[in-house]
C-alpha positions in Angstrom: -68.1 87.8 -56.5 -66.3 87.0 -53.3 -65.9 89.7 -50.7 -63.9 90.0 -47.5 -65.8 92.0 -44.9 -66.7 92.3 -41.2 -69.6 90.3 -39.7 -70.9 91.5 -36.4 -71.1 89.0 -33.6 -71.6 89.4 -29.9 -74.6 90.5 -27.9 -76.3 93.9 -27.6 -73.9 96.7 -26.5 -70.9 94.3 -26.7 -69.7 94.4 -30.3 -67.2 92.0 -31.7 -66.6 91.3 -35.4 -65.4 88.3 -37.5 -63.5 88.9 -40.7 -65.2 86.6 -43.2 -65.1 85.6 -46.8 -68.5 85.5 -48.3 -70.4 85.9 -51.5 -71.2 89.6 -52.1 -74.8 88.8 -52.6 -75.3 87.5 -49.1 -76.7 89.9 -46.6 -74.3 90.9 -43.8 -76.7 89.5 -41.2 -77.5 86.3 -43.1 -74.7 84.5 -41.3 -73.5 82.7 -44.5 -69.8 82.7 -45.1 -67.2 80.5 -46.7 -64.3 81.0 -44.3 -63.4 82.9 -41.2 -60.2 85.0 -41.8 -59.8 86.8 -38.5 -61.4 88.7 -35.7 -61.8 92.3 -34.4 -62.8 93.2 -30.9 -63.0 97.0 -30.3 -63.6 96.6 -26.6 -60.2 95.0 -25.9 -57.8 97.6 -24.3 -54.5 96.1 -25.6 -54.3 97.2 -29.2 -52.2 94.2 -30.3 -54.9 91.8 -29.1 -57.8 93.9 -30.6 -57.2 92.7 -34.1 -56.1 89.3 -35.4 -56.0 88.3 -39.1 -54.9 85.2 -41.0 -52.6 87.2 -43.3 -51.7 84.3 -45.5 -55.3 83.3 -46.2 -56.4 86.9 -46.9 -53.6 87.3 -49.4 -54.5 83.9 -50.9 -58.1 85.0 -51.5 -57.1 88.4 -52.8 -54.9 86.6 -55.4 -58.0 84.5 -56.3 -60.0 87.7 -57.1 -61.9 88.4 -53.8 -62.6 92.1 -53.2 -62.3 93.9 -49.9 -65.0 96.1 -48.3 -63.8 99.7 -47.7 -63.5 99.2 -43.9 -61.5 95.9 -44.3 -59.2 97.6 -46.8 -58.5 100.4 -44.2 -57.9 97.7 -41.5 -55.4 95.8 -43.6 -53.6 99.0 -44.7 -53.4 100.1 -41.0 -52.0 96.7 -39.9 -49.6 96.5 -42.9 -51.1 93.3 -44.3 -51.5 95.1 -47.7 -50.0 98.3 -49.1 -52.0 101.3 -50.3 -53.9 104.4 -49.2 -56.8 104.4 -46.9 -60.3 104.9 -48.4 -62.7 107.4 -47.1 -65.7 105.4 -45.8 -67.7 108.3 -44.4 -70.5 109.8 -46.5 -69.9 113.1 -48.2 -71.4 116.1 -46.4 -74.2 117.9 -48.1 -74.4 121.7 -47.9 -76.8 122.9 -45.3 -80.0 124.4 -46.6 -81.8 127.2 -44.7 -85.3 126.4 -43.4 -87.0 129.1 -45.5 -85.4 127.7 -48.7 -86.5 124.2 -47.6 -90.1 125.3 -47.2 -90.1 127.2 -50.5 -89.0 124.1 -52.4 -92.1 122.1 -51.1 
């Protein structure tokens, strides 16, 4: 299955990301991708220059059956490339357990 997701580029403490089309079985750090569909640079101060997408190519691959990662889905909804609701990408919080209960379970 093809997937549109972010791939980290840039050196240590200077993150930048590519939006790539890749096979879902490829590791995110493998570097293998089929097509570059845009960029995201969180360190740029001007919000209009921070994100650039090839909207027509993204829509083309979505029509061919490619899936979006949750983060990419949220980016595209925020930038009005696609319509929909944002997806919660943060893990669900677990209830805190008191230390005495934690020791009793072991």
